[in-house]
N, C-alpha and C positions, 0 to 999 in steps of 0.2 A: 366345185368342191367347197365344202364348208370349212370355216377356219378351225373348227374342232378337230377335223381330220387332217388338215394341213399343218397345224402346229406341231404334233408329235413327229411328223416326217421332217420338218425343218429343224427341229431340235436334234434329231438323230443325225442329220446331215451336218449340222454345225459341230456336234461332238466328234463325228468322224474326221472332219477337216481339222479340228483342234488336235486330235490324237495324231494325225499325220504330221502336222506342223511341229508338235512337241517331239515326236520321234526323230524328225529331221534335225531339230536343234540339239538333241542329246547325242545323236550318233556321231562317232568320230570318223570323218571321211578323209582319207589321204594323209593321215598324221597331222591334221591341222590343230588338234587339241594341244594346248600349251604343255600339258604334263608329258606328252610324248615327244616334244621337241627338246626337252631338257634332259640331261644325264644326271638326274638326282636319284639317290637311293629311296626305295619305298619302304625298306625295312633294314634294320641293323641288329645283328645277333652277336653277343660277346661270349667267349669261352664256351663254345658249343662242341658237341661230339655227335656224329651221325654214324650209324652202323648199318651195313648191308648184310643180309643173311642169304644163305644158299637155300636150295629147295628142301634140304633136310633140317633146316632151322638152325644151322651152325653159323656163327659170326664169320663172315668172310672178309669184309673190308670195313675198317674204322677210319673215319676222317675227323680230325679235330683241328680247331684253329682258334687263335686268340680273338679274331673278329671276322665277321662275314657281312658283306653288303650286297643287296640285290638291287639291280637297276631295271625298271620295267620297260624303258624305251627300247632296249635291245635284248632283254631277258638274260643279261649277264650277271654273274655272281663273282665278286672279288673276295679273296680271303687273305688275312694277314697271319703269318706264322703257322702255315698249315703243316700238319703231320698226318701222314697216311700209313696205316699198317694193314698189310694184306696177308692173310693166312688161309690159303686154300688147302684142302686135304691133299696129302701126298706131295706137297711142294714146300720148300723152305719158306719161312715167313720173311717178308721184307718190309722195311720201314723207310719212308722217304720224308725228309724235312726240307723246308725252304723258308725264305723270308716272306714271300708273297706268292699268290697264285690266282688262277681263274678256273671256274668250273663251268662246263658246258650246260646248255639248257636242260638236257636230259640227265646230266650227272655222270655220264659214262666216259667223258674225257676230262682230264685234269691237266692244266698247264701250270708248271711251277717255275719260278724265277728267282734268281739271286741266291748264291750259296746253297745250291741244292745238294743234299747228301742222301744217297741211297745205301742202306746196309742190308745185306742178305745174311740171314742166320746160317750157321754151319749145318751141313747135311751129310750124314754118313761120315766118311773120312775126309770130306772136303771142308776146309776151314771157312769161317765167315769171310765175306767180301764186302768191300766198301767202294762206292763210286761217287765221284764229285764232279759237278759241272755247274754251268750258270743257267741252264734251261733244261727242262725235262717235260716231255709230253707223255702222259700215261693214258692208254686206251684200256680201261679196266676189263671190258667184256671180251676183248681179243687177247688179253694177257700179254700186251706189248708195251714196252717202255722205250722211248727213243728221244734223240736230240740231234741237232745239226751243229752243235757247238763242240768246243774242246771238252774232253772227258778224261778223267784219271780213274783207272780201275786198280785197286790194291787188294792183294790177298797175301797171306803169309808166304814169303819167299818169292813173290813176283809182283810186278807192276806193269801196267799197260797204259799208254796214252794214245790219243788219236782225236781226229775231228769227225764228228758224226758217229752215232752209235744206235744199235737196236739190241734190246735185250728181251728175249721171249721167256716170260716167267714160267710157262708150262714145261718147256724143254730145258730151261736154264742155258740157252745158247746166247752167246754174246758176239755181236758183229761190230767191228770198228771199221769205218768206211775209208778214211784217208789219213795220211801223215802218222801212221802207226809206228810206235816205238815200244820196245819191250825190254824189261830187265828181269832176269831170273837169277836168284841166288843159287850158288852151287849147293847140292845136297851134301850133308855131312856124312862122312863115312861111319858105319856102325862100330 
């Protein structure tokens, strides 16, 4: 075989080997890349608001926070001073605030920590309600709000305390799990 025919074949083989070697050097295998071993944020957003819309184009959930940090190593998102407002059709609007929180990778779960306050607007003859706890887990797609911590539920003329709670936003059902105590004010005579 002549060198004029052999040179292009050797050049193509050398380029193919070089491409394989470069691909191997760039590829992150088993989390060995230094950026994946550290828990450093890849972006930071301050004073943000994000809105989720339903199929009809109406705003359903609004999440605002003083600061948001995203971490690529575990795809987690931390927020400072989060405030969530959920207003679904034919349901009372509720607002939740906390000192800090975490948002799941898909954004359908929100974990709130420290001085968590949930306020449900009045609906019909039912007055507004206020719930306080130290931790709250919100599953937006399932319409479920829950905690395994102490919770205080207050509404005009009554107060409930307990440990562990589930609140179904669609049906407005509240379940307290243990150590439940209640205080009901007597109704005033007409």
